[in-house]
MARVO-125363 format. One line per field, with one value per residue: residue in one letter; x negated, y, z of N, C-alpha, C in turn; residue number from 0. Coordinates in Angstrom, 3 decimals, decimal comma. Example, Ala and Ser with C-alpha at 12.3 -4.5 7.8 and 13.67 -1.06 7.14 Angstrom:
type <- c(A/S) .
n_xx <- c(-13,190/-12,850) .
n_yy <- c(-5,690/-2,250) .
n_zz <- c(7,800/7,080) .
ca_xx <- c(-12,300/-13,670) .
ca_yy <- c(-4,500/-1,060) .
ca_zz <- c(7,800/7,140) .
c_xx <- c(-13,200/-12,900) .
c_yy <- c(-3,300/0,030) .
c_zz <- c(7,800/7,870) .
seq <- c(0/1) .
This chain:
type <- c(M/S/Q/L/I/A/V/I/G/G/D/A/R/Y/L/E/L/I/R/Q/L/K/Q/L/P/D/T/T/I/I/L/V/G/F/D/K/L/E/Q/G/F/M/E/L/N/E/M/E/L/D/E/L/D/Q/S/K/L/D/A/V/V/L/P/I/T/G/T/D/A/K/G/N/I/E/T/V/F/S/D/K/V/I/N/L/N/K/D/W/F/H/K/L/K/K/S/S/I/V/F/T/G/I/T/N/D/Y/L/S/Q/S/A/N/E/T/G/I/T/L/I/P/L/L/E/R/D/D/V/A/I/Y/N/S/I/P/T/A/E/G/A/I/M/M/A/F/E/Q/T/D/H/T/I/H/S/S/N/V/L/V/T/G/F/G/R/V/G/N/T/V/A/N/K/F/S/A/L/G/A/N/V/S/V/C/A/R/S/I/R/D/L/A/R/I/T/E/M/G/L/R/A/I/P/L/E/K/L/S/E/N/T/H/N/C/D/V/L/I/N/T/I/P/S/P/I/V/K/K/E/A/I/Q/N/L/P/V/N/A/I/I/I/D/L/A/S/K/P/G/G/T/D/F/E/F/A/D/K/R/G/I/K/A/I/L/A/R/S/L/P/G/I/V/A/P/R/T/A/G/K/I/L/A/D/V/I/T/Q/I/L/E/E/E/R/E/A/L) .
n_xx <- c(-20,648/-19,361/-20,666/-20,520/-21,987/-22,806/-24,326/-25,497/-26,174/-29,576/-32,651/-34,768/-36,037/-34,085/-32,631/-33,772/-33,651/-30,949/-30,472/-31,818/-30,396/-27,907/-28,170/-28,026/-26,400/-22,822/-22,268/-21,100/-21,565/-21,234/-21,211/-21,918/-22,210/-23,460/-22,349/-23,278/-24,935/-25,937/-26,083/-25,859/-26,405/-25,384/-22,474/-20,934/-18,941/-18,003/-17,347/-15,756/-16,875/-14,746/-13,018/-14,083/-13,889/-15,263/-15,168/-15,169/-17,743/-20,786/-23,373/-25,158/-26,897/-28,914/-30,393/-33,961/-34,763/-32,719/-30,374/-29,685/-29,864/-27,270/-25,876/-25,625/-26,225/-28,849/-28,660/-29,556/-28,328/-25,912/-23,713/-22,025/-21,069/-22,049/-21,267/-21,911/-20,301/-20,208/-17,898/-17,521/-19,620/-18,648/-16,610/-17,685/-18,303/-19,405/-21,375/-22,544/-25,326/-27,471/-29,488/-32,205/-34,755/-36,295/-35,679/-33,860/-33,125/-30,334/-29,389/-30,388/-29,174/-26,510/-26,431/-27,112/-24,899/-22,763/-23,490/-24,439/-26,803/-29,813/-32,083/-35,071/-36,827/-39,292/-40,924/-41,581/-44,059/-44,404/-43,237/-44,673/-47,268/-46,885/-46,131/-48,416/-50,010/-48,826/-49,130/-51,949/-52,694/-51,449/-52,970/-55,383/-54,752/-54,205/-56,727/-58,089/-56,866/-57,297/-60,020/-63,229/-64,907/-66,020/-64,488/-66,075/-69,120/-68,599/-68,285/-66,247/-64,194/-62,328/-59,863/-58,766/-57,780/-55,521/-52,504/-52,360/-54,733/-56,585/-55,967/-56,319/-59,059/-60,197/-59,381/-60,420/-63,073/-63,321/-63,326/-65,900/-66,618/-68,376/-67,688/-66,554/-65,313/-63,358/-62,611/-61,051/-61,179/-63,432/-63,124/-61,871/-64,009/-65,939/-64,807/-64,587/-67,368/-67,932/-66,633/-68,289/-68,366/-68,986/-68,932/-67,569/-67,285/-64,354/-64,576/-66,722/-66,247/-66,362/-69,154/-69,776/-68,779/-70,021/-71,064/-68,946/-66,770/-64,073/-61,535/-59,503/-56,770/-55,015/-53,804/-51,189/-51,493/-53,040/-56,068/-57,902/-59,444/-60,523/-63,285/-64,161/-63,307/-64,754/-67,340/-67,080/-67,996/-67,615/-66,152/-64,823/-61,956/-58,852/-56,739/-53,892/-52,203/-50,556/-47,508/-45,095/-45,851/-48,364/-51,998/-53,809/-55,452/-53,982/-53,838/-56,262/-57,868/-56,953/-57,855/-60,526/-60,856/-60,497/-59,036/-56,207/-53,836/-50,630/-49,533/-46,728/-44,562/-45,463/-45,147/-42,407/-42,707/-44,873/-44,389/-41,619/-39,955/-41,470/-41,499/-38,772/-38,262/-39,851/-38,466/-35,947/-36,642/-37,431/-35,010/-33,355/-34,446/-34,095/-31,303/-30,760/-31,869/-30,242/-27,843/-28,381/-28,612/-26,082) .
n_yy <- c(-121,063/-122,782/-124,433/-125,224/-127,451/-128,395/-130,959/-131,552/-133,791/-135,200/-136,625/-139,422/-138,141/-136,561/-138,167/-138,282/-135,546/-135,166/-136,681/-135,111/-132,606/-133,404/-133,596/-131,025/-128,776/-128,147/-128,445/-129,568/-131,875/-132,349/-134,598/-134,809/-136,563/-138,912/-141,445/-143,943/-144,772/-146,913/-146,787/-147,146/-145,074/-142,702/-141,931/-139,735/-137,099/-137,973/-136,769/-135,912/-133,423/-131,861/-131,953/-130,488/-127,613/-124,841/-122,339/-122,305/-122,996/-122,665/-123,020/-124,378/-127,163/-127,891/-130,213/-130,826/-130,263/-128,464/-127,082/-127,776/-125,829/-125,496/-125,841/-128,458/-131,029/-133,210/-136,451/-139,024/-140,999/-141,464/-141,947/-140,225/-137,267/-134,117/-130,787/-127,550/-124,890/-121,381/-120,357/-121,963/-121,049/-118,455/-118,813/-119,270/-118,187/-114,869/-114,729/-117,186/-119,421/-120,671/-123,349/-124,540/-126,560/-125,561/-122,865/-121,472/-119,565/-119,777/-120,475/-118,336/-116,208/-116,785/-116,498/-113,821/-112,658/-113,310/-112,523/-114,178/-115,655/-117,021/-119,505/-120,586/-123,203/-124,415/-122,322/-120,966/-120,025/-121,602/-124,008/-124,863/-124,974/-126,985/-129,150/-129,539/-131,363/-134,114/-134,042/-133,897/-136,274/-138,080/-137,542/-138,592/-141,211/-141,920/-141,584/-143,596/-145,843/-145,511/-145,541/-147,153/-146,981/-145,743/-142,956/-141,549/-139,922/-139,557/-137,369/-134,771/-132,461/-129,584/-127,624/-124,423/-122,666/-122,376/-122,854/-125,638/-126,458/-125,769/-127,482/-129,975/-129,855/-129,877/-132,268/-134,269/-133,695/-134,372/-137,003/-137,586/-136,870/-135,272/-132,209/-129,732/-126,548/-124,747/-121,292/-118,131/-115,604/-113,488/-113,498/-115,963/-117,623/-117,036/-118,140/-120,755/-121,405/-120,883/-122,974/-125,017/-126,082/-126,427/-123,630/-122,505/-120,170/-119,818/-119,459/-120,840/-123,474/-125,534/-125,887/-127,350/-129,937/-132,165/-134,191/-135,018/-137,104/-137,214/-135,062/-132,632/-130,818/-127,882/-125,588/-124,155/-123,522/-123,482/-124,790/-126,907/-127,413/-128,348/-127,948/-128,426/-131,047/-132,331/-132,560/-134,194/-137,228/-140,547/-142,325/-140,798/-139,417/-137,440/-135,778/-134,179/-131,800/-129,786/-127,980/-129,139/-128,259/-129,053/-128,267/-129,346/-130,426/-132,895/-134,381/-134,096/-135,222/-137,891/-138,683/-138,527/-140,602/-140,258/-140,825/-139,172/-137,897/-136,691/-135,773/-135,362/-134,011/-135,443/-135,328/-136,196/-138,753/-140,268/-139,739/-139,579/-139,375/-137,685/-135,465/-134,842/-134,114/-131,814/-130,033/-130,006/-128,879/-126,292/-125,296/-125,438/-123,616/-121,264/-121,176/-120,846/-118,363/-116,837/-117,208/-116,125/-113,485/-112,605) .
n_zz <- c(98,617/95,887/92,972/89,488/87,210/83,958/82,280/79,160/76,999/76,555/77,396/78,685/80,796/81,791/83,492/85,973/86,461/86,739/89,007/90,853/90,817/91,655/94,265/95,239/97,514/97,704/94,950/91,699/89,313/85,903/83,232/79,850/76,909/77,844/77,602/76,953/78,833/81,394/84,498/87,685/89,606/88,851/89,109/88,610/87,160/83,966/80,722/77,617/75,210/74,380/76,422/78,395/80,374/79,631/80,621/83,343/84,106/85,835/85,136/82,378/81,121/78,596/76,173/75,970/73,353/72,662/70,538/67,086/63,957/63,527/65,782/66,646/68,994/69,895/71,044/73,297/74,902/73,818/70,915/69,843/68,139/69,132/69,036/69,581/68,848/67,841/68,946/71,223/72,913/73,411/75,111/77,599/80,897/81,564/83,532/83,332/83,225/80,697/80,264/78,441/76,711/74,508/72,436/69,579/66,627/66,301/69,030/70,485/69,191/69,725/72,547/72,737/71,539/73,152/75,676/77,784/79,927/78,630/79,128/78,213/79,192/78,676/77,886/80,074/82,382/84,879/84,370/82,197/83,256/85,339/83,601/82,216/83,574/83,360/80,549/80,224/81,423/79,643/77,365/78,259/78,557/75,860/74,802/76,154/74,883/72,131/71,656/71,818/73,838/77,148/78,841/80,422/80,115/77,510/74,682/74,705/73,133/73,545/72,121/72,689/75,585/77,222/79,248/78,982/77,804/79,665/81,898/80,663/79,945/82,529/83,730/82,081/82,423/85,127/85,066/84,204/81,592/79,008/78,567/76,226/75,523/73,165/72,731/72,366/73,642/75,504/78,285/78,772/77,869/79,709/82,108/81,436/81,383/84,052/85,305/84,822/82,331/78,803/76,910/73,866/71,241/69,380/66,658/65,970/65,981/63,940/63,700/65,833/66,069/65,296/66,996/68,463/70,285/71,039/70,057/71,141/70,524/71,496/70,469/68,829/65,898/62,701/63,322/63,668/61,025/57,635/57,548/60,241/60,622/58,722/59,793/61,912/63,609/62,125/63,813/65,517/67,268/66,849/68,976/69,023/70,705/70,378/69,679/67,217/63,849/64,772/65,048/63,267/60,362/59,114/56,771/55,523/57,448/57,354/54,794/55,277/56,940/59,552/62,696/63,505/65,797/66,288/69,243/70,717/73,252/75,556/78,360/78,748/77,637/78,882/81,621/82,511/84,833/86,559/84,919/84,677/87,259/87,603/85,833/87,183/89,613/88,889/87,774/89,923/91,629/90,169/90,113/92,840/93,437/91,905/93,250/95,710/94,932/94,513) .
ca_xx <- c(-20,030/-19,570/-21,041/-20,185/-23,076/-22,599/-25,530/-24,980/-27,193/-30,751/-33,499/-35,002/-36,443/-32,882/-32,037/-34,404/-33,161/-29,539/-30,531/-32,089/-29,273/-26,823/-28,332/-27,733/-25,125/-21,740/-22,558/-20,430/-22,249/-20,396/-22,129/-21,498/-23,150/-24,117/-21,395/-23,889/-25,800/-25,435/-26,849/-24,987/-26,676/-24,772/-21,203/-20,593/-17,902/-18,339/-16,207/-15,966/-16,995/-13,368/-12,318/-14,811/-13,474/-16,541/-14,801/-15,501/-19,115/-21,734/-24,664/-25,157/-28,297/-29,035/-31,577/-35,211/-34,667/-31,658/-29,518/-30,229/-29,471/-25,787/-25,281/-25,611/-27,139/-29,469/-28,301/-30,203/-27,395/-24,505/-23,690/-21,028/-21,478/-21,763/-21,614/-21,743/-20,211/-20,276/-16,645/-17,865/-20,351/-17,881/-15,649/-18,345/-18,299/-20,532/-22,311/-23,104/-26,730/-27,651/-30,906/-32,620/-36,121/-36,791/-34,536/-34,012/-32,233/-28,898/-29,154/-30,744/-28,162/-25,258/-26,594/-27,064/-23,515/-21,813/-23,949/-24,898/-28,260/-30,396/-33,486/-35,947/-37,665/-40,719/-41,619/-41,904/-45,401/-44,383/-42,929/-45,832/-48,403/-46,530/-46,127/-49,823/-50,523/-48,614/-49,751/-53,347/-52,804/-51,058/-54,060/-56,294/-54,225/-54,394/-58,182/-58,478/-56,192/-57,783/-61,446/-63,855/-65,861/-65,452/-64,364/-67,352/-70,320/-68,294/-68,259/-64,878/-64,130/-60,946/-59,616/-57,704/-57,875/-54,336/-52,140/-52,559/-56,154/-57,305/-55,819/-56,899/-60,510/-60,461/-59,090/-61,435/-64,387/-63,278/-63,684/-67,290/-66,852/-69,087/-66,524/-66,801/-63,981/-63,455/-61,645/-61,271/-61,449/-64,600/-62,693/-61,834/-65,351/-66,653/-64,207/-65,083/-68,765/-67,891/-66,107/-69,307/-68,185/-69,663/-68,023/-67,890/-66,420/-63,506/-64,958/-67,902/-65,704/-66,960/-70,515/-70,009/-67,968/-70,860/-71,354/-67,789/-66,074/-62,627/-61,232/-58,100/-56,332/-53,773/-53,376/-50,185/-51,751/-54,148/-57,299/-58,874/-59,405/-61,411/-64,709/-64,386/-63,097/-65,787/-68,546/-66,875/-68,403/-66,504/-65,449/-64,081/-60,458/-58,287/-55,516/-53,245/-51,106/-49,805/-46,085/-45,001/-46,546/-49,716/-52,988/-54,757/-55,226/-53,837/-54,041/-57,665/-58,345/-56,607/-58,802/-61,881/-60,862/-60,552/-57,763/-55,624/-52,570/-49,837/-49,010/-45,783/-43,609/-46,086/-44,578/-41,205/-43,013/-45,714/-44,079/-40,165/-39,467/-42,083/-41,049/-37,456/-38,309/-40,323/-37,332/-34,964/-37,193/-37,383/-33,578/-32,829/-34,962/-33,451/-29,897/-30,729/-32,178/-29,012/-26,750/-28,773/-28,457/-24,580) .
ca_yy <- c(-120,905/-123,946/-124,233/-126,323/-127,464/-129,364/-131,441/-131,831/-134,554/-135,240/-137,901/-140,239/-137,260/-135,990/-139,022/-137,728/-134,156/-135,229/-137,199/-133,841/-131,667/-134,036/-133,319/-129,631/-128,493/-127,475/-128,477/-130,520/-132,106/-133,044/-135,165/-134,873/-137,283/-139,988/-142,541/-145,245/-144,954/-147,887/-146,629/-146,940/-144,058/-141,537/-141,768/-138,417/-136,898/-137,917/-136,379/-135,524/-132,011/-131,142/-132,073/-129,609/-126,301/-124,207/-121,076/-122,585/-123,481/-121,686/-123,328/-125,564/-127,818/-128,522/-131,083/-130,126/-129,737/-127,448/-127,443/-127,458/-124,520/-125,405/-126,084/-129,848/-131,583/-134,463/-137,227/-140,324/-141,819/-141,362/-141,979/-139,343/-135,937/-133,026/-129,565/-126,328/-123,787/-120,011/-120,077/-122,582/-120,129/-117,381/-119,226/-119,422/-117,033/-113,951/-115,039/-118,488/-119,518/-121,832/-123,880/-125,290/-126,630/-124,609/-122,048/-121,190/-118,403/-120,049/-120,383/-116,953/-115,401/-117,095/-115,905/-112,359/-112,164/-113,529/-111,847/-115,099/-115,727/-118,191/-119,652/-121,644/-123,703/-124,704/-121,045/-120,440/-120,458/-122,604/-125,277/-125,198/-125,516/-128,291/-130,116/-129,752/-132,478/-135,339/-133,936/-134,295/-137,711/-138,766/-137,473/-139,547/-142,603/-142,145/-141,677/-145,006/-146,740/-145,288/-145,562/-148,405/-146,486/-145,042/-141,495/-141,101/-139,673/-139,315/-135,942/-134,351/-131,002/-129,077/-126,373/-123,594/-122,630/-121,857/-123,685/-127,088/-126,705/-125,670/-128,759/-131,129/-129,917/-130,161/-133,659/-135,106/-133,449/-135,077/-138,412/-137,730/-136,661/-133,959/-131,390/-128,427/-125,907/-123,524/-120,338/-116,849/-114,412/-113,418/-113,875/-117,436/-118,197/-116,856/-119,018/-122,041/-121,558/-120,935/-124,315/-125,947/-126,666/-125,810/-122,704/-122,337/-119,349/-120,680/-119,343/-121,741/-124,823/-126,422/-126,007/-128,076/-131,064/-133,306/-135,177/-135,119/-138,392/-136,910/-133,630/-132,378/-129,526/-127,365/-124,428/-124,372/-122,946/-124,209/-124,619/-128,036/-127,434/-129,331/-127,862/-128,953/-132,460/-132,922/-132,678/-135,180/-138,641/-141,303/-143,053/-139,816/-139,349/-136,151/-135,881/-132,816/-131,705/-128,590/-128,248/-129,440/-129,432/-129,163/-127,380/-130,147/-130,687/-134,339/-134,908/-134,280/-136,209/-139,180/-138,865/-138,703/-141,802/-139,935/-140,983/-137,959/-138,138/-135,495/-136,281/-134,263/-134,290/-136,377/-135,470/-137,179/-140,097/-140,949/-139,577/-138,965/-139,047/-136,347/-134,347/-134,461/-133,425/-130,481/-129,286/-129,864/-127,926/-124,878/-124,964/-125,304/-122,418/-120,126/-121,138/-120,381/-116,936/-116,171/-117,178/-115,137/-112,096/-112,293) .
ca_zz <- c(97,307/95,050/91,618/88,523/86,197/82,882/81,606/77,917/76,291/77,265/77,274/79,846/81,919/82,382/84,477/87,234/86,616/87,207/90,466/91,772/90,755/92,303/95,761/95,642/98,249/97,026/93,420/90,995/88,099/84,838/82,180/78,484/76,116/78,529/77,707/76,773/79,997/82,327/85,618/88,830/90,469/88,356/89,914/88,436/86,165/82,551/79,895/76,331/75,153/74,287/77,711/79,264/80,479/79,882/81,335/84,831/84,326/86,235/84,394/81,351/80,940/77,272/76,059/75,730/72,025/72,491/69,402/65,778/63,445/63,407/67,117/66,961/70,021/69,824/72,246/73,409/75,560/73,087/69,439/69,450/67,686/70,003/68,496/70,331/67,944/68,414/69,694/72,521/73,765/73,722/76,173/78,780/81,720/81,355/84,519/83,170/82,658/79,838/80,293/77,260/76,625/73,584/71,777/68,185/66,170/66,595/70,372/70,932/68,718/70,527/73,837/72,635/71,172/74,319/76,960/78,728/80,149/78,020/79,743/77,539/80,194/78,206/77,681/81,429/83,004/85,893/83,800/81,328/84,045/85,765/82,503/81,665/84,261/82,647/79,290/80,325/81,775/78,522/76,483/78,750/78,180/74,373/74,581/76,511/73,885/70,747/71,528/72,250/74,820/78,226/78,879/81,232/79,271/76,084/74,307/74,476/72,693/73,641/71,515/73,449/77,073/77,778/80,366/78,758/77,556/81,041/82,702/79,964/80,112/83,930/84,000/81,397/83,221/86,394/84,674/83,756/80,221/78,686/78,013/75,696/75,201/72,270/73,095/71,601/74,477/76,271/79,613/78,742/77,773/81,018/83,068/81,060/81,836/85,491/85,657/84,559/81,029/77,666/76,236/72,426/70,537/68,540/65,184/65,827/66,148/62,875/63,963/67,140/66,021/64,710/68,023/69,276/70,264/71,149/69,810/71,628/70,198/72,123/69,884/67,838/64,629/61,967/63,927/63,243/59,480/56,871/57,950/61,534/60,520/57,903/60,537/63,028/63,336/61,516/64,820/66,421/67,173/67,052/69,636/68,771/71,746/70,123/69,171/65,745/63,191/65,328/64,459/62,559/58,852/59,194/55,421/55,228/58,498/56,809/53,704/55,764/57,818/61,025/63,254/64,053/66,246/66,738/70,455/71,210/74,337/76,376/79,674/78,770/77,288/79,874/82,905/82,443/86,057/87,023/83,970/85,082/88,548/87,261/85,311/88,178/90,683/88,438/87,579/91,267/92,187/89,434/90,567/94,173/93,342/91,397/94,379/96,690/94,396/94,443) .
c_xx <- c(-20,360/-20,000/-20,780/-21,303/-22,678/-23,929/-25,081/-26,112/-28,557/-31,343/-33,783/-35,358/-35,198/-32,191/-32,514/-33,743/-31,674/-29,522/-30,823/-31,019/-28,073/-26,964/-28,173/-26,447/-24,036/-21,754/-21,913/-21,179/-21,270/-21,308/-21,357/-22,486/-24,004/-23,267/-22,061/-24,829/-25,185/-26,268/-25,892/-25,232/-25,842/-23,485/-20,819/-19,488/-18,410/-17,154/-16,701/-16,074/-15,674/-12,577/-12,914/-14,242/-14,631/-16,342/-15,058/-16,855/-20,008/-23,096/-24,405/-26,644/-28,293/-30,212/-32,790/-35,206/-33,602/-30,685/-30,264/-29,632/-28,010/-25,130/-25,216/-26,651/-27,627/-29,243/-29,043/-29,220/-25,973/-24,708/-22,709/-21,660/-21,056/-22,209/-21,045/-21,572/-20,233/-19,065/-16,882/-18,553/-19,556/-16,907/-16,391/-18,283/-19,555/-21,714/-23,140/-24,630/-26,860/-29,154/-31,127/-34,203/-36,738/-35,474/-34,831/-33,199/-30,767/-28,583/-29,394/-29,689/-26,833/-25,260/-26,455/-25,600/-22,550/-22,241/-24,356/-26,330/-28,817/-31,827/-34,165/-36,973/-39,148/-41,484/-42,046/-43,328/-45,362/-44,131/-44,069/-47,006/-48,124/-46,635/-47,504/-50,449/-50,161/-49,073/-51,161/-53,569/-52,382/-52,186/-55,148/-56,020/-54,430/-55,893/-58,701/-58,018/-56,850/-59,237/-61,995/-65,005/-65,305/-65,333/-65,604/-68,467/-69,874/-68,210/-66,878/-64,868/-62,646/-60,853/-58,496/-57,885/-56,704/-53,961/-52,450/-54,041/-56,974/-57,240/-56,536/-58,445/-60,946/-60,396/-60,151/-62,842/-64,504/-63,655/-65,055/-67,539/-67,705/-68,193/-66,973/-65,428/-64,173/-62,287/-61,985/-61,770/-62,691/-64,240/-62,581/-63,121/-66,217/-66,027/-64,489/-66,441/-68,718/-67,497/-67,231/-69,129/-68,888/-68,697/-68,459/-66,976/-65,619/-63,906/-66,177/-67,529/-66,472/-68,388/-70,895/-69,235/-68,865/-71,199/-70,151/-67,077/-64,510/-62,371/-59,836/-57,783/-55,085/-53,357/-52,422/-50,283/-52,881/-55,571/-58,257/-58,703/-60,478/-62,870/-65,034/-64,258/-64,274/-67,049/-68,299/-67,484/-67,272/-65,627/-64,783/-62,625/-59,999/-56,882/-54,960/-52,065/-50,297/-48,437/-46,185/-45,130/-48,007/-50,703/-54,060/-54,439/-55,196/-54,062/-55,434/-58,329/-58,080/-57,645/-60,169/-61,927/-60,949/-59,150/-57,228/-54,152/-51,806/-49,050/-48,096/-45,041/-44,260/-45,531/-43,315/-41,512/-43,876/-45,182/-42,627/-39,644/-40,070/-41,639/-39,668/-37,425/-38,807/-39,194/-36,262/-35,413/-37,025/-35,853/-33,016/-33,276/-34,326/-31,922/-29,798/-30,991/-30,922/-27,954/-27,183/-28,561/-26,962/-24,178) .
c_yy <- c(-122,126/-123,577/-125,531/-126,245/-128,670/-129,715/-132,028/-132,534/-134,489/-136,594/-138,565/-139,317/-136,632/-136,918/-138,601/-136,325/-134,202/-135,690/-135,948/-133,005/-132,255/-133,833/-132,044/-129,536/-127,808/-127,388/-129,715/-130,636/-132,856/-133,416/-135,290/-135,474/-138,283/-141,306/-143,947/-145,661/-145,872/-147,828/-146,245/-145,660/-142,747/-141,187/-140,326/-138,281/-136,876/-137,647/-136,081/-134,040/-131,302/-131,150/-130,979/-128,180/-125,353/-122,777/-121,144/-122,906/-122,365/-121,851/-124,522/-125,912/-128,507/-129,411/-130,224/-129,528/-128,666/-127,957/-127,255/-126,157/-124,425/-125,695/-127,518/-130,219/-132,948/-135,286/-138,544/-141,323/-141,810/-141,383/-140,938/-137,942/-134,923/-131,675/-128,409/-125,115/-122,430/-119,824/-120,766/-121,670/-118,861/-117,530/-119,446/-118,128/-116,125/-114,252/-116,397/-118,355/-120,808/-122,223/-124,737/-125,556/-125,598/-123,913/-121,876/-120,023/-118,555/-119,892/-118,962/-116,024/-115,565/-116,486/-114,397/-111,891/-112,307/-112,894/-112,823/-115,086/-117,116/-118,415/-120,835/-122,100/-123,922/-123,414/-120,468/-120,886/-121,619/-123,873/-125,799/-125,707/-126,727/-129,389/-130,402/-130,997/-133,759/-135,253/-134,314/-135,824/-138,531/-138,712/-138,437/-140,979/-142,879/-142,246/-143,061/-145,959/-146,674/-145,297/-146,800/-148,122/-145,847/-143,508/-140,912/-141,066/-139,519/-137,805/-135,548/-132,753/-130,616/-127,732/-125,598/-123,771/-122,043/-122,861/-125,125/-127,281/-126,608/-126,956/-129,920/-131,057/-130,315/-131,666/-134,557/-134,908/-134,172/-136,543/-138,668/-137,495/-135,338/-133,048/-129,988/-127,827/-124,757/-122,595/-118,995/-115,790/-114,573/-113,895/-115,318/-118,038/-118,176/-117,835/-120,381/-122,332/-121,633/-122,333/-125,334/-126,734/-125,903/-124,917/-122,438/-121,331/-120,081/-120,601/-120,263/-123,197/-125,814/-126,790/-126,999/-129,352/-132,327/-134,442/-135,469/-136,512/-138,172/-135,409/-133,473/-130,952/-129,109/-126,102/-124,667/-123,592/-123,574/-123,893/-125,621/-128,283/-128,402/-129,167/-128,464/-130,601/-133,032/-133,279/-133,716/-136,530/-139,539/-142,023/-142,089/-139,933/-137,807/-136,374/-134,371/-132,752/-130,478/-128,917/-128,479/-128,244/-129,539/-128,145/-128,071/-130,391/-132,354/-134,999/-135,118/-135,302/-137,710/-139,506/-139,132/-139,949/-141,534/-140,146/-139,756/-138,200/-136,856/-136,097/-135,335/-134,883/-135,463/-136,493/-136,432/-138,526/-140,863/-140,895/-138,974/-138,584/-137,802/-135,161/-133,929/-133,687/-132,050/-129,657/-128,971/-128,861/-126,491/-124,442/-124,718/-123,969/-121,227/-119,965/-120,541/-118,847/-116,196/-116,145/-116,136/-113,621/-111,663/-111,645) .
c_zz <- c(96,451/93,658/90,800/87,481/85,190/82,360/80,337/77,099/77,146/77,134/78,623/81,030/82,552/83,428/85,872/87,510/87,257/88,703/91,344/91,813/91,540/93,813/96,166/96,398/97,423/95,559/92,887/89,696/87,107/83,739/80,861/77,531/76,747/78,498/77,494/77,933/81,018/83,580/86,795/89,626/90,061/89,270/89,872/87,329/84,770/81,808/78,451/76,220/75,130/75,524/78,725/79,284/80,733/80,594/82,808/85,157/84,835/85,639/83,471/81,151/79,514/77,173/75,864/74,435/71,743/71,468/68,197/65,247/63,274/64,637/67,502/68,030/69,711/71,124/72,133/73,972/75,000/71,630/68,955/69,023/68,655/69,381/69,345/69,396/68,667/69,313/71,148/73,439/74,219/74,853/77,531/79,577/81,442/82,285/84,288/82,675/81,868/79,782/79,012/77,418/75,775/72,950/70,294/67,805/66,612/68,117/70,877/70,515/69,486/71,820/73,790/72,337/72,283/75,622/78,020/78,851/79,513/78,601/79,078/78,532/79,778/77,961/79,019/81,841/83,990/85,290/82,980/82,128/84,780/84,848/82,022/82,417/83,621/81,124/79,241/80,624/80,553/77,453/76,985/78,433/76,699/74,182/75,006/75,315/72,670/70,502/72,072/73,327/75,994/78,104/79,540/80,183/77,813/75,882/73,924/74,196/72,726/72,933/72,098/74,863/77,697/78,923/80,147/78,578/78,913/81,824/82,048/80,168/81,492/84,239/83,387/82,018/84,436/86,128/84,159/82,366/80,071/77,888/77,448/75,333/74,343/72,579/72,338/72,503/75,257/77,778/79,711/78,738/78,958/82,023/82,729/81,538/83,378/85,930/85,345/83,245/80,016/76,971/74,834/71,809/69,435/67,091/64,938/66,017/65,209/63,165/65,138/67,150/65,667/65,812/68,911/69,075/70,286/71,030/70,188/71,308/70,867/71,611/68,781/66,505/63,915/62,472/63,539/61,719/58,977/57,362/59,262/61,465/59,685/58,718/61,683/62,612/62,867/62,619/65,839/66,180/67,443/67,863/69,588/69,806/71,484/69,521/67,722/64,912/63,723/64,667/63,732/61,076/58,886/57,889/55,154/56,242/57,974/55,679/54,136/56,603/59,190/61,560/63,973/64,441/66,759/67,978/71,078/72,352/75,270/77,702/79,710/78,300/78,460/81,323/82,978/83,773/86,658/86,163/84,297/86,341/88,460/86,748/86,310/89,224/90,185/88,257/88,882/91,803/91,503/89,990/92,019/94,264/92,880/92,469/95,401/96,226/94,335/95,752) .
seq <- c(0/1/2/3/4/5/6/7/8/9/10/11/12/13/14/15/16/17/18/19/20/21/22/23/24/25/26/27/28/29/30/31/32/33/34/35/36/37/38/39/40/41/42/43/44/45/46/47/48/49/50/51/52/53/54/55/56/57/58/59/60/61/62/63/64/65/66/67/68/69/70/71/72/73/74/75/76/77/78/79/80/81/82/83/84/85/86/87/88/89/90/91/92/93/94/95/96/97/98/99/100/101/102/103/104/105/106/107/108/109/110/111/112/113/114/115/116/117/118/119/120/121/122/123/124/125/126/127/128/129/130/131/132/133/134/135/136/137/138/139/140/141/142/143/144/145/146/147/148/149/150/151/152/153/154/155/156/157/158/159/160/161/162/163/164/165/166/167/168/169/170/171/172/173/174/175/176/177/178/179/180/181/182/183/184/185/186/187/188/189/190/191/192/193/194/195/196/197/198/199/200/201/202/203/204/205/206/207/208/209/210/211/212/213/214/215/216/217/218/219/220/221/222/223/224/225/226/227/228/229/230/231/232/233/234/235/236/237/238/239/240/241/242/243/244/245/246/247/248/249/250/251/252/253/254/255/256/257/258/259/260/261/262/263/264/265/266/267/268/269/270/271/272/273/274/275/276/277/278/279/280/281/282/283/284/285/286/287/288/289/290/291/292/293) .
């Protein structure tokens, strides 16, 4: 059974995603929003949005950012405006799957109204865990660039022990850093201790930043507040890996003279090829499961 997939917009990581999807058997890929791309490997159907017959699509791959609140798509390889209005979604087959990085009220409502399946890839555990690897490597790269000392023997404090925090703590520890991790749950604190790291209850963060060289936040809520920043050494840095707007009081950090960086979308920046392969692998698995279910 053949399948038709439209990739609408996307950044550098989508080049690898397209390469991978192109290899799927009995699959036709259509690109929308890639008219400025000059890469011979494509050799795929490129068309304008109004030329696309969405009633024949089995799957749609939207950018990591999805759409804005009005259905507009952010494109990297095109200057043309691409808008997916509500009527566009209504013309999709009920069996269509729409992949996006993140969703919003507009996308979620459009999916609910039309009965199509919407899959926000970055909310999946598998994608998040795979992405935590290039995210951690990106944090390591930033620590190298922004400090004047080795990671080995430096004091690194990680806030949060979720999918990203776990990997970040593990990778910095492997480089010889003295890693402490702040977490809320007793279970996480026990696992942190079992890993040979220093476990700190999150409510005691501000009491443990006085000798911190690198503070890495992974919690997407106000965590690194004035009290914690106040106690940091003047040469410390903060790397905030949480989704926008992060969990750091950037204004106070600036007043204090502490360098604080909101490092978003590191997988797509430091390892776009790997990030694209991660997305393609998960999309491929989901499409294969759907085909087997038919």
